[in-house]
N, C-alpha and C positions, 0 to 999 in steps of 0.2 A: 451376323458374322462381321468380321471381316474381307476390306478390299483390297487384293495383294495390287489393284489397280492405283489407286487413292494410300496406296501405303509407301512409307517412309524408307527406301530401300539405304541399309547404310553397307559399305566392306570395307577392308583391311586398311583402300589407298583411301579414301573416301574419309573415313574418321580418322587415317594423319593429317589428310590434307586438313580438318576440321581446325584437332589442335595443336596443329602448329601454326593455320594461321587462318580467323573464319571469314577472313576475304579471300582467299583464296577457295576455302570450299568454295561457296557462292559461285565465282568463274570457272574453276571446271566441275561445277557437277550440279550448276544449277540453272548461271546465268545461260540463255541463245541469244544469235547475233538476230536483230533488227533486221536484219536486210535476208537471212534464209533459213532464220529459225533456228539452226542448228547451234551448235554446245562449238566449245573453241578446246583446238587440242594447241599443246607447244611442243614440237619437235627438236629434243637435244641429241648431242652424240651418244651419249648414258644412255637417253630411250633405247637410241636404233640400237644400240651392244644390246640392253636387255633384250628390246625384244626377239633381236632374231636369234639368240642365245638358246632363252625361251621358247621358242616355235621348232627350231631342232630339234628342246629335247620333252618337248610337252607331243609332239606327232613320234618320239618312241615308247611312250606307253602305251598305245591301242596296236604294235606291233606282242607276237610271241616271241617271250624273251631270249628264244633261240637265234629269231633272225635279226633283234637290236642293234645290231653289231659286223649285224653282213656286208655292212658299206663304211668307209673308215667317216667319223660325224665331221670331223675340217673341210671332206668334200658336198656334205651335205649343207653346214653351214655358209659355204659358199655361193651357192645356188639362192642361200634364201637372205642373204645379205644384199642381191641386187634389186631389190627394192626397198632398201636402206644405201643404196651408194648418193654421193654426192650429197644435192640440197635435199634432195625427199629424207636423210638420216640427219640435218642439222647443222652439215658438215663444210667447213670454211674453206676449205682447200684439200690437193686430194694427200698432202704432208700429215692432217691430223688426222681426214679418213682412214689412212695406210693404220697409223699406231690403234686407232679402235679395230677396225678389223681384224686387224693381228693378235690385238688381245681374245677378242671372241675364237679366233682359230687355236691359240692358245688355252683355252679354257675346256675348247672342246675335245680337243686332243690329250686332255687329262685327263676326261670321261673314257675316251676310246681307251686307252691306255691302264685306267684304272679305274671301272665300269660299278666298282662297289655295288651297289644295288642296281643298279641301271639291270645287272646280269640273274638280278631271282623277280620270283614272282609277282606282278604289280595287280593292285584294283583299281578300276578305272568308278569314278561317279559315274555311274549314265542319267547324266544334266547338263546341260549347253554350259552353264551354269547353275550350278548348285547354291541352295537358298533354303531358308524355313523360317515359318515365322520367328522372330526371336521373343520377342511380345504380342499373341493379339490384342490383347487388352489396349495397346501403346499405339497399333497399325506400323507396327515395323519388324522388319524381313532386313534378316543378316542373309549377305549374300557373296559370295569370291571362290576362285577357282585356285586349289592344293596342289603345285608342281609337282608332286607326287606320292602315291602312298606303296611303298614297300609290303609286299603281304609275308604275315611272319604264321607259317604254316604252326609249326610248334608252338609256337602260345594261341591260334585261329584270329592273330587283330592285327591291326597296320601298323605301319609305321611312315607318318608324318615326315617328311624333305620337304625342305624350303632351298631352291637354287639360288645363291645370291651371287650377282657379276660386275656388283660394284664393287669398292677399297674399304666403305668403312663397314665394321660389324653392330648387327642389329642390339641397339638397346636393350639393357636387361627389362626397363618401363614399359618400351614396347608391344601393345597388341595383338600384333602378330599370329604368334603360336595361341592366345586365346581365341582367337577367332576361328586357327584353321580345327582348333579342336572340339569346339562346339560347331563348325560346318561338316567336320567329318564324321563325328557323334549323331549329327544328325540328317547325315546326308545320305550312309551305306550302314551295310547292317555289322561290319566288327567294329571291336571293340577297337579304342584307341590303346595302342601300350608303349608308343614312345614318339619325342621329336629329334626334331636335327635339323642345323643348317647344313647346307654345305659351300662355301668356300671354294668355288671353282675356277679364284685368278692364283690364289695362295695353299691349296691341299686340294692333297692327294681323297683325303680322306673326310668323316662326316662329322661337325660339331654336334655330341648331344647333350639336348636341351632338358630339365626339369621339366614333364608335363606338367602342363597346367590345370587346375581342381576346376572342373567342370562350373559347380557352381558359382565358387569365386569368378573365374572367365564370365560369366550370363552377367553378374553384377556389373563388375565395371566394363563392360562392351555396352551394357543397355543404360548406363548415366552417361555416357560420351553420350549414343545414339542418340536418349531424349533432351541433350543438351543440341544437340542437332536439328531437332522436330522442333523443342523450340523456338533456335532461329528462323526455321523456313517457317512459321506461324506466322512471327511478326514480323521476320524483311529485316532482320539486324544479324548485316554479319564484318562486322569492327577487324581491321588489322589492329594486333596488338602492341605494331609500335605508331601507330598514329599513323599520321596522312599520308605523311613522305612512305609509308607502304613496306615493306620488310621483302627480301631475295626468296620469300615466295610468290607473294603477290603481285610485287614487282611488273615481273614479265609482262606476266595478265592481261595488268592495267596499257603495257604498252601496246600488245595487239587489239585490243577495245577503241584504242587512242589510233589505232591505222597503223601502226609503224611495225606489225607486223607482213610478210610475205607469204601469200596462202599459195598453199603444194599440192591442193589435194584434197581429199574423202577418204576416212579413215573408215572400217570392218563399221562400224555404228555409228556414218556416215557425221562425224564430226569433223566438221573442217579440223583443218593439219597447218598454223602456220611456222613459218622458222625466224628468229631474231637475229638482226646483225648485233657487234655490239658495239655499245657505246659511245662517245668517245674521250665519255672519263673513264671506259672501262681497259681501253689501249692505252692511253694515259702511265695507268697502274702500272702495265705491265713494263714498266721501265721503271720504277722506283725501287732503290735499293733501302731499306730498312736494315 
């Protein structure tokens, strides 16, 4: 019998970490501070913005559709933002914080004025963290939260929607939709008929994507998951850029070296840090290329 307590758990975020840089995956998902026995987390302005916006939108999914927009969403966002204000959000100045906060206000105002699927029936997966056995034989579990499931009564199906708060578009080779399709298919009863991204900073409408084939999706995700399992077994997590590291792992190496400022613990009891900019980064801002 497989044991979920000894299984390797993978998600979209951990798989993305690993495919970008195994060392970053290790520092974000495996490493624990020997002094606290806690994992480490780096708070940045972009993460603060995304976390606050997603928290507001997630809170709507449990409400009846007729009451979701009874209060202006920018007002809700302003209340949530207090948890990320100042240094807790990784902001170096009030000016930088105000820029990010205004971006969030504008996103939530967009959703409030153009609710689209938010005003329609929704399905809520009844699991705090949706998960299922990707492979019992390999002892691997796939887990993750999906932003929104719009219910489509005409086809008795659901529409997977992922809210994007960043400025870059998801790449075609991303495993996000394959992972979400697998999770939704295995963690609730309705079939999946559509999948879309909503780029909240730039668009009033959704960007629909081709729904990944389930069999192909499982094969691709399991292949990476098995690589992660092997890396954990042999404890080999090398940065592809060598000893100098890359943009994904270097910030976490700085935290391990004691260069981060501890600001508290998150909901999962991870130690949260912020980093000041290096002198080389500050000097680079003045370069004209």
